[in-house]
MARSEBA-59652 format. One record per residue (C-alpha): y, x, z. Coordinates in steps of 0.02 Angstrom, whole numbers. Layout:
<pts>
(pt (Y; X; Z))
...
</pts>
This chain:
<pts>
(pt (-5120; 5492; 8074))
(pt (-4976; 5585; 7991))
(pt (-4869; 5671; 8124))
(pt (-4745; 5745; 7999))
(pt (-4603; 5625; 8045))
(pt (-4621; 5671; 8229))
(pt (-4636; 5859; 8201))
(pt (-4506; 5869; 8063))
(pt (-4397; 5714; 8084))
(pt (-4262; 5660; 7964))
(pt (-4178; 5551; 8097))
(pt (-4176; 5546; 8287))
(pt (-4126; 5418; 8418))
(pt (-4081; 5470; 8595))
(pt (-4114; 5327; 8718))
(pt (-3997; 5345; 8866))
(pt (-3865; 5437; 8766))
(pt (-3716; 5492; 8869))
(pt (-3594; 5635; 8878))
(pt (-3614; 5673; 9063))
(pt (-3622; 5864; 9075))
(pt (-3792; 5925; 9130))
(pt (-3885; 5763; 9094))
(pt (-4044; 5771; 8992))
(pt (-3972; 5659; 8855))
(pt (-3812; 5762; 8843))
(pt (-3915; 5923; 8832))
(pt (-4024; 5849; 8693))
(pt (-3870; 5795; 8593))
(pt (-3786; 5964; 8620))
(pt (-3944; 6055; 8564))
(pt (-3957; 5949; 8407))
(pt (-3775; 5992; 8369))
(pt (-3803; 6178; 8401))
(pt (-3961; 6182; 8296))
(pt (-3870; 6101; 8150))
(pt (-3992; 5955; 8136))
(pt (-3945; 5883; 7967))
(pt (-4004; 5704; 7984))
(pt (-3934; 5552; 8073))
(pt (-3937; 5557; 8263))
(pt (-3899; 5394; 8352))
(pt (-3867; 5359; 8533))
(pt (-3949; 5210; 8615))
(pt (-3869; 5148; 8775))
(pt (-3818; 4967; 8805))
(pt (-3672; 5024; 8913))
(pt (-3605; 5132; 8772))
(pt (-3643; 5018; 8623))
(pt (-3503; 5012; 8497))
(pt (-3433; 5178; 8556))
(pt (-3472; 5359; 8516))
(pt (-3562; 5488; 8620))
(pt (-3538; 5669; 8567))
(pt (-3466; 5603; 8404))
(pt (-3623; 5499; 8369))
(pt (-3628; 5310; 8350))
(pt (-3708; 5224; 8498))
(pt (-3808; 5062; 8491))
(pt (-3871; 4942; 8624))
(pt (-4055; 4949; 8573))
(pt (-4171; 5039; 8452))
(pt (-4182; 4876; 8354))
(pt (-3994; 4886; 8322))
(pt (-4004; 5053; 8231))
(pt (-3964; 5054; 8044))
(pt (-4141; 5115; 8009))
(pt (-4297; 5159; 8107))
(pt (-4286; 5337; 8174))
(pt (-4425; 5463; 8142))
(pt (-4415; 5525; 8322))
(pt (-4353; 5451; 8485))
(pt (-4301; 5550; 8637))
(pt (-4313; 5444; 8795))
(pt (-4187; 5510; 8922))
(pt (-4180; 5370; 9049))
(pt (-4248; 5340; 9224))
(pt (-4436; 5313; 9235))
(pt (-4421; 5126; 9266))
(pt (-4362; 5096; 9088))
(pt (-4471; 5218; 8993))
(pt (-4618; 5102; 8957))
(pt (-4504; 4968; 8883))
(pt (-4416; 5099; 8775))
(pt (-4580; 5169; 8712))
(pt (-4641; 4994; 8669))
(pt (-4480; 4960; 8575))
(pt (-4498; 5123; 8480))
</pts>
């Protein structure tokens, strides 16, 4: 199994994207900004779909993204993690 996309992704989706200071998703997005990640980073959050989070487009589901991401950060409560991993 080739793990290159996971270890050196060209695109990333953050499930649970929000801009609430101190939240895991906000910290991930801020760190990607600070690190200068050059590829697309999309937010996934049905409550924020059609808007922007930290200047990133936000979509309702992973299936709604313009392309499949190389890596997915799951930053939601435990109850939704299994479903998000299955969708990924």
